C-alpha positions, 0 to 999 in steps of 0.5 A: 361871146358874140364874136365867137357866136357869129364866127360859128354861125358863119361857118355853119351857114357856109356848110349847109347840110341835109338833115335826116329828119325835119324838126318842123313839119309843113302842113299846107300849100305846095308851090315851088314857084315861090321863093323867099329871101332870108337875110339880115338888114343891109345885106343887098336884098333890094339890089337882088330883087331888082335884078331878079325882077328884070327876068322875063319869068321871075317877079320880085316886085317890091318888099312884101311883108305879110301881115299874118306873120307880124300880128304881134310885131312892133312893125305890124301897123306899117306892114298892114299899110304897105300890104294894102297898098300892094294889094290895091296895085295888084287889084287884089282883095286885101282881106282875102290876101291877108288871110292867105298870101297865095291869093296875092301871089296869083295876082302878081303872076297875072299882072306881071305875066311871070311864073315865079314870085320872089319875096323879100323883107328882112324882118320877115326872116324872123318868121320863116318857121311860120312861113314854112308851115304854110308853104311847104315847097318854097325855095329859100335864098339865104343872102349873107353879108359879112357881119362886120360890113353890116355892123359898119353900115349907115344903119348901125354905124353909131351902134355896131354891136347892135348891128352884129346882134341883129345880123346874128339873130336874123341869120340864125333864124334863117338857118334854123329853117334852112336845116329843114329844107332839101338841098334843091330848095335852099341856096346860099348867096354871099353879098360879096360875090353878088357885088364882085361877080354879079353875072356869076352870082345871079346866074346861080340864083336864076338857075336855082329858081329853074330858069335860064340866065338872061344877061339883059337882066343885069341892066335892071335900071332899064326895066319897070319895077312895081315898087317904082310904080307904087311910089307916091306921085 
């Protein structure tokens, strides 16, 4: 049953369509300089944001989870602690940014001297419907790795079935929101393409965000990244 569900969902993901009507009605902030990466754990999102953060106009500084979406989640304590650390790094008011992430986006743009912000935190993919309510014009990068590879990754090697279940749950959540977005606001990226032909895959993502590809960004290890700066010394 799970195998059939995963196969069906994979097929659906690779054939995104533009629905006639949206089931979810966004209500507040319009800012297409914000992009969220939706994915399951172990899908290559850390590598993707490292590369994107090396672009002159794109900031993808670190893994950012927003407390307002984790209020009833088991991860809320960790999320709050990390969010405060991020706010301190960007000289942002924790309580103000906790209520409205837009304030943190502004601080990130200012400190990094960049135009767009790309956010990733795999578990946050489960709350994309709430994010869509808050940020009507955000762009969605749906990063998908083969479910079997996720299930056999170090995280799930002792319980592959759980890995498959999580892959299905996370990607289903992302797809439900993607169905409400305009074609110009959603992009599917396969992890396998990102690894096998990095240049082509990243060029596609950068152009989706509205910028020209910069070859030097592929040498992301030579650039400074906020998450390295925030590490305890």
